[in-house]
N, C-alpha and C positions, 0 to 999 in steps of 0.2 A: 504492499499500499505506500503512496508516496506521500512524503512529509507533508506538510502546511506549508513549509518556504519551497519545496517542489513543484507543489502545484501552482502557487504564485509563477514560478520559472514559465512553468507550462503556458500560461495565459498568453493571450496576443497581446501585451501591452508594452509600450514605451518602457525604457529602462528610467525615466524619472518618474513616469506615472507607477511603475513599478514598487519605485523606493518610496513613493508618497504612500501608497497601500500597505507597504511591509511595517513604515513607522507608525501607521494608523494602529495597525492591529497591534503593535507591540505596548501603544499608550493604553489602548482600551482593556488590553489583558491586563498593565500594571494598574488601572484603575481601580479593576476587580480585586485583583490581589491584595491592594493596599486600602482595600475601601473602608475597612475600620480604623485606619491612621489619619486619614486626611478629612473624616467625617465628624461632624458636619460642616460645611463650607458655606451655609445658607443657612436661614431660619428654617424651624423645623415648624408644623402645622398640628396642631393637636385638636382632631374633630371629636367634636362631642354629639352623640347623637339623640341625647335625651335634653329633658327641660333642666332649664337652671332650678339649680337646687336639689336634682336628684341625685343619688348616691353618685352615680356616675359621673354627673357634672363634678360634684367636689372632688371625686379621687382623680378625676382628669387633671383638674388645676392643681391639686398637691404635685399629682406628676411632672405635669410642665412646669412649674416653679422650679423643681430639684433639680429636672433635666436640664433644664437653662443654665443652673447656676453650675452645674457641674461640665458640662459641655462647652459653655463660654459663646453659645448663640441663644437668640429669643424661641423660646418657643410658644409660639401664638396659640391661644385657645379659640377656636370657631365653633359656633353651633348651626349644626346641620340637622334640623330635627323634622320629625315627620314617620310615619307609618310605622311607628313601632321599632325605631331603629335603623330601618332598612335604607333610609335617604344617605344618614353618614356615613353608612357600612359600605354602601353601595359606592362612594364618592370615593373611598380611600382604596378599594378593590381596583379600580380603575385607574389610580394615580401611576405615576413615572416609579419604576422600581428603584429609588434611589434614597427610601427611608426616611424621608422629608415631609411623609404623609403617615400618621398612625391614627386609630381610633382604640376605643375599648371596647371588645365585644362582651357581652353578657351570659348569664346563665340561659338568658331566653332564647339565644341566637341558635341552638342546636333544637327547642322547642318549636321554634318559627318553622325549620325545616318540616317538622313531622306534621303541623298544622296547616301550614300554607300551601296553595297549589303550584304558586310559582313564585319564584325569588330572582332580582337580578343579578344575581350572581351564583357561582358555586358554592357552597357553605364551606368549604374545606380548601379547594383547590387555588381558588381566586383570592387567598389571603396569606400572606407570610408570617405565620405564627413567631411570635417573640417569647410572650411569658405569660402566665396566670400572675396576677396581681393581688387578688383577695379573696379569700372565700368567706360566705356566711352561708348560716343554716336558715331552713325555713323554720316554721315554729306553729305548731297545733297549740291552740289555747282556746279558752273561752271565760266568759264573763267571770269576775270576782265570786259574785252569789251564784254560779252555779252550782244546780247537785251534782255535777260530773266532779269528780276531784280527781281523776286519772285518765291516762289514754286506754287501758285497758278496760274502764267503765264506760268511754267512749262507745269503744270497739262493741261492747257488750250491749250498750243501749240500742245502739243502731242494727244487731241481730234480732233482739227485743222487738223492733219497731222499724220494719223496713220501711225504707222510702220516707222516712217522718223525720229522720234526724235530719242537720241540713249544717252545710261547710259553705263560706262562703270564697270567693277568689275575687281577682281585680280582673276578671274577663273570660268569657270561654278561649279556651286553648294555653291561656297563660300557665307557667309553671304552679302558681297556686293551683290551679283546676287540675291541672295533669297529675300533679304530686296526691292530691285528691283520689285521684281517680284510682292510681297506683295502689293507695292503701285501701280503696276498694276490693281491687284484685286479689290483691293478697290476703286480707281479711275474709273475702270471701261477703262483704257486707255491702250495702247499696246507699251510702249516703245521698244525700241529695245536694245538687251542687247548686247553688245560688250567686250569679255573677252582679258583680260591680263594677264601677267604674274607677275606682280607685281603694286604696285602704282606709280612708274617713270615714266613706260611705259604708264599708262595710262593717267597721266598727262602730256607726251608731246603731245598727243594726244589731251588732251580737250585744250592746251595752242594754239594747230596748228590749231583747227577749225575743227578737224575731225570727233570729237565726242562733243555732245551736253551736257552732263551732268557728274558729277562724284559723284562714292557713295564710301566714302572711311571712315576712323576710325578719328577721332579726331586728334588721336595720327600724323595723316601725315597731314591731311586738315588746323587744326587749325594753324597751324606754316604759310602755303601757303597762309592763308587768312590774318592774321597778317602782313603776308611780301607783301601784296597787288596784288599778282598775281591771286588769287581766289576770287570770291563771295559766300559766305556761304547763300543759300536759307533756309535750314531747318536741324534741328538735330533731330534725331530719337526717342531721349530718351523722359520721360513722360514729363519733364520741361525742359526750357532753362537751357542750361548750363552756372552755374556763372562765368566760364571762357570765356565765350563770350554771356552773356546774350542778345545781338541786336541779334541774330539769333532767329527767330521763330523757332517753334517743327514742325515736320510734321503734328502732332496731331490736330496741329490751322487750318488747311486746311482739311485732313482726320482723323476725329475722330475715334479712336481705334488703329492707329499705333502707339504703344511705345514699344521702343526696347533698349537696352543698350547692347554692349558686355561689356566680363566681363573676369577675371582670378580671379579662387578659388582655394584653397589649398585642394588637396586628399592625403590620407593613403593607405594603402594594406586594403580591404575588412576585417572584423575580429578583427582588431586593437581593444583592451579594449577600453571601454567608458571613463575612468578616463585618458587614454594617450590622446584620441581626445579632451577631455573637457580642458586638461591642453595647448595644442596647439592652441586653439582656444582663449583660455583666453591671452594668450601670444601675439597671432596675434592681439587681439581687443588692447591691449594696445600699442603695433607698430602704429596702423592704427589711433590712436587717436592722436598722437604725431604731433605738428605742424611742423617739419622735414619732416616727411612721406607726411601730406597734401603738402608740397610743392613740395617733388619730384614727386609726380604723375600729379600735377598740370600742372608741364613742359612738360609733354608729353599728357596732354588733360584730364588726368583720374581723377576720385573721390575717395576716399578710401572709402570703405562700407563693413563692418563685417556683419556675419549672421550665425546663429545657423545651424549645419550639415541638420538638417530637412528643414530649409530652403532653404539652396541650392539644396539639393534633388530635393525639388519640383519645384524649377526655373530650373532645366535640364529636369525633365518631362515635365512641360509646354513648354518648347521650342521645346522638342523633337515634341510633337504633332502638335503645331505651324506648323513648317517647314516640317513636312510631309503633312501637309494641303497643302500648298504652292505648293509642288512639285505635289502631285497629280492634284491640281487643273490645273498648267499651264504643265501638262505633261512632266517634266523635267526627261530627260535621267537620270537614276540611275548608277552608276558606279561601 
């Protein structure tokens, strides 16, 4: 097989033109090889796919500020909100592969694959995975004065009153909804799903006694539990949360149900590996700092870095899981 150099000689090009092609080829190769050394040479744009004040927005701004300090370039936070995060995600998936555009994917990203008929991008191939940033459990809770004291009692009540015990979510096809249906599958029960537009509306119905239990993120639930308004029955994570270790896990009653929502940084597909590795290194250093751990703890999260491959595997596994739940419970795709 001819070498790259031999192939160039075999082309019908004039000597000066050939020399220009050769030098350009070497320059391009050098840029990829040393990508992590001179990156970034321009400002970075950090896209936020959800509204101001959301956990995604808060974490994006924290990361942007620290990344700017560490890399010596401005990191500009830009809102591209709409369609459940699809607009911002799509923008980054179609940006130049130079590491200068990034966005936080959420735990809802794999769920959207299971529930939506069409996406504007491939959920795995069209993103350059960098690292997960934070995880936080979902929380099953009831009003403080509810007669239901434990997660086991919730399951028992549902079995004795089929389709009469209800759980809230922030909408059909949301992580909250799919987790509730996963619990239904594993427990062999039929809790009734009641969707709302957001956590505050669901909370009001729980407090009013019109819905039995609430499935919501730790970001929202832990504050209400600490405030004495909700009673936490179980967290969905593999282990008990270090922030509220008195609350059991779902798997202590239903082995096999282990899930934490998450946020993770991605860039455009095809971004050179040296740039991805440099970003991964920087995020690991940030997440290991005490102040970041405390900031994440304030909204129920635990910092957790990963390799790009681990993040990719996580997304693929969760896509498979949520598709299975959607199929078994005959949830209408949108």
